[in-house]
Structures are given as structure tokens and as C-alpha cells.
NUDRENZA-785012 format. One line per field, with one value per atom (N, C-alpha, C): chain; atom name; z, x, y; residue in one letter. Coordinates in nm, 2 decimals. Example, Ala and Ser with C-alpha at 12.3 -4.5 7.8 and 13.67 -1.06 7.14 Angstrom:
2
mol: (A, A, A, A, A, A)
atom: (N, CA, C, N, CA, C)
w: (0.78, 0.78, 0.78, 0.71, 0.71, 0.79)
u: (1.32, 1.23, 1.32, 1.28, 1.37, 1.29)
v: (-0.57, -0.45, -0.33, -0.22, -0.11, 0.00)
type: (a, a, a, s, s, s)
! end
This chain:
136
mol: (A, A, A, A, A, A, A, A, A, A, A, A, A, A, A, A, A, A, A, A, A, A, A, A, A, A, A, A, A, A, A, A, A, A, A, A, A, A, A, A, A, A, A, A, A, A, A, A, A, A, A, A, A, A, A, A, A, A, A, A, A, A, A, A, A, A, A, A, A, A, A, A, A, A, A, A, A, A, A, A, A, A, A, A, A, A, A, A, A, A, A, A, A, A, A, A, A, A, A, A, A, A, A, A, A, A, A, A, A, A, A, A, A, A, A, A, A, A, A, A, A, A, A, A, A, A, A, A, A, A, A, A, A, A, A, A, A, A, A, A, A, A, A, A, A, A, A, A, A, A, A, A, A, A, A, A, A, A, A, A, A, A, A, A, A, A, A, A, A, A, A, A, A, A, A, A, A, A, A, A, A, A, A, A, A, A, A, A, A, A, A, A, A, A, A, A, A, A, A, A, A, A, A, A, A, A, A, A, A, A, A, A, A, A, A, A, A, A, A, A, A, A, A, A, A, A, A, A, A, A, A, A, A, A, A, A, A, A, A, A, A, A, A, A, A, A, A, A, A, A, A, A, A, A, A, A, A, A, A, A, A, A, A, A, A, A, A, A, A, A, A, A, A, A, A, A, A, A, A, A, A, A, A, A, A, A, A, A, A, A, A, A, A, A, A, A, A, A, A, A, A, A, A, A, A, A, A, A, A, A, A, A, A, A, A, A, A, A, A, A, A, A, A, A, A, A, A, A, A, A, A, A, A, A, A, A, A, A, A, A, A, A, A, A, A, A, A, A, A, A, A, A, A, A, A, A, A, A, A, A, A, A, A, A, A, A, A, A, A, A, A, A, A, A, A, A, A, A, A, A, A, A, A, A, A, A, A, A, A, A, A, A, A, A, A, A, A, A, A, A, A, A, A, A, A, A, A, A)
atom: (N, CA, C, N, CA, C, N, CA, C, N, CA, C, N, CA, C, N, CA, C, N, CA, C, N, CA, C, N, CA, C, N, CA, C, N, CA, C, N, CA, C, N, CA, C, N, CA, C, N, CA, C, N, CA, C, N, CA, C, N, CA, C, N, CA, C, N, CA, C, N, CA, C, N, CA, C, N, CA, C, N, CA, C, N, CA, C, N, CA, C, N, CA, C, N, CA, C, N, CA, C, N, CA, C, N, CA, C, N, CA, C, N, CA, C, N, CA, C, N, CA, C, N, CA, C, N, CA, C, N, CA, C, N, CA, C, N, CA, C, N, CA, C, N, CA, C, N, CA, C, N, CA, C, N, CA, C, N, CA, C, N, CA, C, N, CA, C, N, CA, C, N, CA, C, N, CA, C, N, CA, C, N, CA, C, N, CA, C, N, CA, C, N, CA, C, N, CA, C, N, CA, C, N, CA, C, N, CA, C, N, CA, C, N, CA, C, N, CA, C, N, CA, C, N, CA, C, N, CA, C, N, CA, C, N, CA, C, N, CA, C, N, CA, C, N, CA, C, N, CA, C, N, CA, C, N, CA, C, N, CA, C, N, CA, C, N, CA, C, N, CA, C, N, CA, C, N, CA, C, N, CA, C, N, CA, C, N, CA, C, N, CA, C, N, CA, C, N, CA, C, N, CA, C, N, CA, C, N, CA, C, N, CA, C, N, CA, C, N, CA, C, N, CA, C, N, CA, C, N, CA, C, N, CA, C, N, CA, C, N, CA, C, N, CA, C, N, CA, C, N, CA, C, N, CA, C, N, CA, C, N, CA, C, N, CA, C, N, CA, C, N, CA, C, N, CA, C, N, CA, C, N, CA, C, N, CA, C, N, CA, C, N, CA, C, N, CA, C, N, CA, C, N, CA, C, N, CA, C, N, CA, C, N, CA, C, N, CA, C, N, CA, C, N, CA, C, N, CA, C, N, CA, C, N, CA, C, N, CA, C, N, CA, C, N, CA, C, N, CA, C, N, CA, C, N, CA, C, N, CA, C, N, CA, C, N, CA, C, N, CA, C, N, CA, C)
w: (0.62, 0.49, 0.44, 0.31, 0.26, 0.24, 0.24, 0.22, 0.07, 0.05, -0.09, -0.18, -0.13, -0.22, -0.27, -0.18, -0.22, -0.31, -0.28, -0.36, -0.50, -0.51, -0.64, -0.72, -0.64, -0.71, -0.76, -0.69, -0.74, -0.86, -0.86, -0.98, -1.10, -1.08, -1.18, -1.24, -1.15, -1.19, -1.26, -1.27, -1.34, -1.27, -1.13, -1.06, -1.10, -1.14, -1.18, -1.07, -1.11, -1.01, -1.00, -0.88, -0.86, -0.77, -0.83, -0.76, -0.75, -0.63, -0.61, -0.47, -0.45, -0.32, -0.21, -0.10, 0.02, 0.00, -0.11, -0.13, -0.08, -0.03, 0.01, -0.11, -0.12, -0.23, -0.19, -0.26, -0.24, -0.36, -0.33, -0.43, -0.44, -0.55, -0.58, -0.68, -0.66, -0.77, -0.79, -0.70, -0.72, -0.75, -0.76, -0.80, -0.68, -0.57, -0.45, -0.33, -0.29, -0.17, -0.20, -0.12, -0.13, 0.00, -0.02, 0.10, 0.07, 0.18, 0.18, 0.20, 0.12, 0.13, 0.10, 0.14, 0.11, 0.01, -0.08, -0.19, -0.14, -0.15, -0.13, -0.25, -0.26, -0.38, -0.42, -0.33, -0.37, -0.43, -0.37, -0.42, -0.55, -0.58, -0.70, -0.83, -0.83, -0.95, -0.97, -0.87, -0.88, -0.90, -0.91, -0.92, -1.05, -1.05, -1.17, -1.17, -1.24, -1.23, -1.27, -1.35, -1.39, -1.27, -1.18, -1.07, -0.94, -0.92, -0.80, -0.80, -0.68, -0.66, -0.56, -0.61, -0.52, -0.42, -0.30, -0.19, -0.18, -0.22, -0.22, -0.08, -0.06, 0.07, 0.08, 0.20, 0.22, 0.13, 0.13, 0.05, -0.10, -0.15, -0.29, -0.32, -0.23, -0.25, -0.25, -0.16, -0.16, -0.28, -0.32, -0.45, -0.57, -0.58, -0.69, -0.70, -0.58, -0.58, -0.64, -0.64, -0.70, -0.63, -0.71, -0.66, -0.59, -0.61, -0.55, -0.39, -0.35, -0.20, -0.13, -0.02, 0.06, 0.19, 0.27, 0.40, 0.45, 0.56, 0.62, 0.77, 0.82, 0.96, 1.04, 1.16, 1.25, 1.33, 1.32, 1.38, 1.52, 1.60, 1.74, 1.76, 1.66, 1.66, 1.61, 1.59, 1.55, 1.40, 1.33, 1.18, 1.12, 0.99, 0.92, 0.81, 0.79, 0.68, 0.59, 0.46, 0.37, 0.30, 0.29, 0.23, 0.09, 0.00, -0.13, -0.14, -0.22, -0.24, -0.29, -0.22, -0.24, -0.39, -0.45, -0.59, -0.68, -0.65, -0.74, -0.69, -0.57, -0.50, -0.58, -0.64, -0.71, -0.83, -0.89, -1.00, -0.95, -0.83, -0.78, -0.69, -0.64, -0.55, -0.60, -0.72, -0.77, -0.76, -0.74, -0.73, -0.59, -0.49, -0.35, -0.27, -0.33, -0.26, -0.22, -0.30, -0.27, -0.16, -0.12, -0.01, -0.06, 0.01, -0.03, 0.06, 0.12, 0.20, 0.19, 0.23, 0.23, 0.36, 0.43, 0.56, 0.54, 0.62, 0.62, 0.76, 0.79, 0.92, 0.94, 0.84, 0.85, 0.75, 0.77, 0.68, 0.54, 0.52, 0.39, 0.32, 0.40, 0.35, 0.30, 0.38, 0.34, 0.21, 0.20, 0.08, -0.04, -0.02, -0.12, -0.18, -0.10, -0.15, -0.23, -0.19, -0.27, -0.40, -0.40, -0.53, -0.62, -0.56, -0.64, -0.71, -0.64, -0.70, -0.81, -0.78, -0.89, -1.01, -0.99, -1.11, -1.19, -1.12, -1.18, -1.26, -1.20, -1.27, -1.40, -1.39, -1.51, -1.61, -1.57, -1.67, -1.73, -1.66, -1.71, -1.82, -1.79, -1.88, -2.01, -2.00, -2.12, -2.20, -2.13, -2.20, -2.28, -2.21, -2.28, -2.40, -2.39, -2.50, -2.61, -2.59, -2.69, -2.76, -2.67, -2.73, -2.82, -2.78, -2.87, -3.00, -3.00, -3.13, -3.23, -3.17, -3.25, -3.29, -3.22, -3.25, -3.34, -3.39, -3.48, -3.62)
u: (-0.84, -0.87, -0.74, -0.71, -0.58, -0.60, -0.49, -0.50, -0.51, -0.54, -0.56, -0.44, -0.32, -0.21, -0.19, -0.21, -0.19, -0.31, -0.43, -0.55, -0.53, -0.47, -0.45, -0.34, -0.23, -0.13, -0.18, -0.27, -0.33, -0.42, -0.49, -0.57, -0.48, -0.38, -0.29, -0.21, -0.19, -0.12, -0.22, -0.35, -0.44, -0.54, -0.55, -0.65, -0.79, -0.88, -1.01, -1.09, -1.16, -1.24, -1.38, -1.43, -1.56, -1.64, -1.74, -1.83, -1.97, -2.03, -2.16, -2.21, -2.34, -2.39, -2.32, -2.29, -2.22, -2.07, -2.01, -1.87, -1.80, -1.68, -1.61, -1.52, -1.50, -1.42, -1.36, -1.26, -1.20, -1.25, -1.29, -1.34, -1.25, -1.22, -1.13, -1.20, -1.33, -1.41, -1.37, -1.32, -1.29, -1.14, -1.06, -0.92, -0.83, -0.88, -0.80, -0.83, -0.95, -0.99, -1.01, -0.95, -0.98, -1.05, -1.16, -1.23, -1.28, -1.30, -1.35, -1.50, -1.57, -1.72, -1.77, -1.89, -1.95, -2.06, -2.07, -2.17, -2.31, -2.39, -2.54, -2.61, -2.74, -2.81, -2.79, -2.79, -2.76, -2.62, -2.52, -2.38, -2.36, -2.43, -2.42, -2.43, -2.53, -2.55, -2.44, -2.36, -2.26, -2.12, -2.11, -1.98, -1.92, -1.79, -1.71, -1.59, -1.61, -1.51, -1.37, -1.36, -1.22, -1.15, -1.23, -1.17, -1.18, -1.28, -1.31, -1.22, -1.18, -1.10, -1.16, -1.19, -1.25, -1.14, -1.20, -1.11, -1.14, -1.05, -1.08, -1.07, -1.15, -1.15, -1.03, -1.00, -0.89, -0.91, -1.03, -1.07, -1.04, -1.08, -1.06, -0.91, -0.83, -0.69, -0.62, -0.66, -0.60, -0.64, -0.76, -0.81, -0.73, -0.71, -0.64, -0.49, -0.43, -0.29, -0.28, -0.40, -0.40, -0.30, -0.23, -0.13, -0.01, 0.01, 0.13, 0.11, -0.01, -0.04, -0.03, 0.05, 0.07, -0.01, 0.03, -0.03, -0.01, -0.08, -0.07, -0.04, 0.06, 0.10, 0.11, 0.06, 0.07, 0.20, 0.29, 0.42, 0.42, 0.52, 0.52, 0.52, 0.57, 0.57, 0.44, 0.34, 0.20, 0.19, 0.30, 0.29, 0.24, 0.20, 0.15, 0.24, 0.26, 0.35, 0.28, 0.29, 0.23, 0.34, 0.33, 0.44, 0.39, 0.49, 0.47, 0.48, 0.40, 0.40, 0.54, 0.61, 0.74, 0.77, 0.69, 0.72, 0.74, 0.67, 0.68, 0.77, 0.82, 0.89, 1.01, 1.09, 1.21, 1.18, 1.07, 1.03, 1.00, 0.94, 0.90, 1.00, 1.10, 1.20, 1.25, 1.28, 1.34, 1.26, 1.13, 1.04, 1.01, 1.06, 1.03, 1.16, 1.26, 1.39, 1.46, 1.45, 1.51, 1.45, 1.33, 1.26, 1.14, 1.09, 0.97, 0.85, 0.86, 0.75, 0.74, 0.63, 0.61, 0.54, 0.58, 0.53, 0.44, 0.33, 0.25, 0.20, 0.14, 0.09, -0.04, -0.12, -0.24, -0.24, -0.33, -0.34, -0.36, -0.45, -0.49, -0.37, -0.29, -0.17, -0.07, -0.04, 0.06, 0.02, -0.10, -0.15, -0.16, -0.20, -0.21, -0.07, 0.03, 0.16, 0.21, 0.18, 0.22, 0.15, 0.02, -0.06, 0.00, 0.03, 0.08, 0.21, 0.30, 0.42, 0.40, 0.30, 0.27, 0.21, 0.12, 0.06, 0.16, 0.25, 0.36, 0.45, 0.48, 0.57, 0.50, 0.37, 0.30, 0.30, 0.28, 0.28, 0.42, 0.53, 0.66, 0.68, 0.63, 0.64, 0.56, 0.44, 0.37, 0.44, 0.49, 0.56, 0.68, 0.76, 0.87, 0.83, 0.72, 0.67, 0.63, 0.55, 0.51, 0.63, 0.73, 0.85, 0.92, 0.93, 1.00, 0.92, 0.79, 0.72, 0.75, 0.77, 0.80, 0.95, 1.03, 1.18, 1.22, 1.13, 1.16, 1.19)
v: (-0.90, -0.84, -0.77, -0.79, -0.73, -0.58, -0.51, -0.36, -0.33, -0.20, -0.15, -0.18, -0.15, -0.16, -0.31, -0.41, -0.55, -0.59, -0.54, -0.57, -0.52, -0.40, -0.34, -0.41, -0.46, -0.54, -0.67, -0.73, -0.85, -0.83, -0.72, -0.69, -0.66, -0.58, -0.55, -0.67, -0.77, -0.89, -0.99, -0.96, -1.04, -1.12, -1.10, -1.17, -1.12, -1.22, -1.18, -1.11, -1.01, -0.93, -0.98, -1.01, -1.06, -0.96, -0.90, -0.81, -0.86, -0.86, -0.91, -0.87, -0.88, -0.84, -0.91, -0.83, -0.88, -0.89, -0.85, -0.85, -0.72, -0.73, -0.61, -0.57, -0.44, -0.39, -0.25, -0.21, -0.08, 0.01, 0.13, 0.22, 0.34, 0.39, 0.50, 0.59, 0.61, 0.68, 0.82, 0.89, 1.04, 1.06, 0.95, 0.96, 0.99, 1.02, 1.05, 0.97, 0.97, 0.90, 0.75, 0.66, 0.52, 0.48, 0.41, 0.36, 0.22, 0.15, 0.01, 0.01, -0.07, -0.07, -0.21, -0.24, -0.36, -0.34, -0.43, -0.41, -0.44, -0.34, -0.36, -0.31, -0.32, -0.28, -0.14, -0.04, 0.09, 0.11, 0.04, 0.05, -0.02, -0.12, -0.20, -0.12, -0.03, 0.05, 0.16, 0.19, 0.29, 0.22, 0.09, 0.02, 0.06, 0.08, 0.11, 0.01, -0.11, -0.21, -0.16, -0.06, -0.01, 0.06, 0.11, 0.18, 0.10, 0.02, -0.05, -0.18, -0.22, -0.33, -0.43, -0.55, -0.65, -0.70, -0.73, -0.78, -0.93, -1.01, -1.16, -1.21, -1.31, -1.38, -1.48, -1.52, -1.62, -1.74, -1.79, -1.91, -1.89, -1.77, -1.74, -1.73, -1.67, -1.66, -1.80, -1.88, -2.02, -2.09, -2.08, -2.15, -2.10, -1.97, -1.91, -1.96, -1.99, -2.04, -2.18, -2.25, -2.39, -2.48, -2.56, -2.66, -2.60, -2.47, -2.41, -2.40, -2.38, -2.36, -2.50, -2.50, -2.62, -2.60, -2.50, -2.48, -2.34, -2.31, -2.18, -2.21, -2.14, -2.17, -2.04, -2.04, -1.92, -1.94, -1.84, -1.85, -1.80, -1.83, -1.79, -1.63, -1.56, -1.41, -1.35, -1.44, -1.40, -1.35, -1.38, -1.36, -1.49, -1.49, -1.60, -1.64, -1.77, -1.81, -1.91, -1.89, -1.98, -2.05, -2.18, -2.26, -2.31, -2.32, -2.36, -2.52, -2.58, -2.72, -2.76, -2.85, -2.89, -2.93, -3.02, -3.06, -2.94, -2.83, -2.72, -2.61, -2.62, -2.51, -2.47, -2.56, -2.51, -2.42, -2.44, -2.35, -2.21, -2.20, -2.07, -2.00, -2.07, -2.01, -1.88, -1.87, -1.75, -1.62, -1.64, -1.52, -1.48, -1.57, -1.53, -1.54, -1.48, -1.46, -1.59, -1.69, -1.82, -1.90, -1.87, -1.94, -2.02, -2.11, -2.18, -2.14, -2.02, -1.97, -1.82, -1.76, -1.62, -1.58, -1.47, -1.43, -1.31, -1.30, -1.19, -1.16, -1.04, -1.01, -1.08, -1.12, -1.19, -1.31, -1.40, -1.52, -1.47, -1.37, -1.32, -1.25, -1.18, -1.11, -1.21, -1.31, -1.41, -1.48, -1.53, -1.60, -1.50, -1.38, -1.28, -1.25, -1.24, -1.21, -1.33, -1.45, -1.57, -1.56, -1.54, -1.53, -1.42, -1.31, -1.19, -1.24, -1.30, -1.35, -1.45, -1.54, -1.65, -1.58, -1.49, -1.42, -1.34, -1.27, -1.20, -1.29, -1.41, -1.51, -1.56, -1.58, -1.62, -1.51, -1.39, -1.28, -1.27, -1.28, -1.28, -1.39, -1.51, -1.62, -1.59, -1.53, -1.49, -1.39, -1.29, -1.18, -1.24, -1.33, -1.39, -1.47, -1.54, -1.62, -1.53, -1.43, -1.34, -1.27, -1.23, -1.16, -1.26, -1.39, -1.48, -1.50, -1.49, -1.50, -1.39, -1.27, -1.15, -1.14, -1.21, -1.21, -1.32, -1.40, -1.52, -1.47)
type: (m, m, m, i, i, i, d, d, d, y, y, y, k, k, k, l, l, l, a, a, a, k, k, k, q, q, q, l, l, l, k, k, k, d, d, d, a, a, a, g, g, g, l, l, l, p, p, p, q, q, q, s, s, s, f, f, f, g, g, g, l, l, l, g, g, g, r, r, r, w, w, w, y, y, y, y, y, y, s, s, s, n, n, n, w, w, w, n, n, n, g, g, g, e, e, e, e, e, e, v, v, v, y, y, y, k, k, k, a, a, a, i, i, i, i, i, i, d, d, d, k, k, k, p, p, p, n, n, n, l, l, l, e, e, e, f, f, f, m, m, m, e, e, e, p, p, p, r, r, r, n, n, n, d, d, d, i, i, i, a, a, a, i, i, i, p, p, p, t, t, t, l, l, l, s, s, s, e, e, e, l, l, l, i, i, i, e, e, e, a, a, a, c, c, c, g, g, g, e, e, e, w, w, w, f, f, f, l, l, l, c, c, c, l, l, l, i, i, i, r, r, r, m, m, m, p, p, p, d, d, d, n, n, n, t, t, t, w, w, w, r, r, r, t, t, t, n, n, n, i, i, i, n, n, n, r, r, r, p, p, p, t, t, t, a, a, a, n, n, n, i, i, i, v, v, v, k, k, k, t, t, t, i, i, i, i, i, i, n, n, n, g, g, g, s, s, s, d, d, d, y, y, y, i, i, i, v, v, v, g, g, g, d, d, d, t, t, t, p, p, p, e, e, e, e, e, e, a, a, a, v, v, v, a, a, a, k, k, k, l, l, l, l, l, l, k, k, k, d, d, d, l, l, l, l, l, l, n, n, n, k, k, k, e, e, e, a, a, a, d, d, d, k, k, k, r, r, r, d, d, d, k, k, k, h, h, h, f, f, f, a, a, a, s, s, s, l, l, l, y, y, y, n, n, n, e, e, e)
! end
């Protein structure tokens, strides 16, 4: 499971939030305390999508990466490495320090970091596109 900071970065980068029964999420309803909870019927009525942050599963993270995701490898030092699909790697290399892979302590963390970078890259492209429209 990814930590709060990475989950929030994904949300801020534009990852759609999915809340439903049996889903894990981080809640920050009082503005200070962050805790992890599972959605059950009593919790569902108190959910605040603007403050709550969904915790995506590994499958959801991989699916969200789309064609960029190539594979996930457990390294000898027990870290996890996610590789970018080679035909698209040159486009992405600039966002991940000149490499075509990202390392994390867990499979979820490695793929979430890749997705965060991809979402931020897409946001940068959109910002530049809209800026060019206003500068014409």
C-alpha cells in the first residue's frame, strides 16, 4: 500500500479517485490527523472526496500507466523496479532522471512513482498547450 504523501501526489497530479465499499483510503477530515481506513457502510456516509484520498491497488496503478508500463522486477536488494516500455522510453526519460526505470520499496510504490511522473508530464504538456493558446 502506498503512503499518504504519494497517494496525495497522485491525486494532485490528476489520478481519478474511486471510493466504494471495501476500498482503502486516507482521511484527513480534521485537518491534522491522517489515518488509513477501509470503506464500510458507516464510513461511506461520512466520506468527503475533497479531503479523502483513495489508495489505488497495484492493478489500478499498472492499468493507469497504460502503454508506458513494461514490467515490474524484484531486485536482489529487495527493492522493486518498474521499467518503461522501450518504444516510448525516450519521450519519458527526461522526467525520471534520464533512466527508463523507477525504483520503490514496494511494487505499489515503484509503479505509483512512475504514474505520478507520467501524470505530471501530461499536466505540463496541457499547461504549455493552454499557455500557447493565450500567447498567440
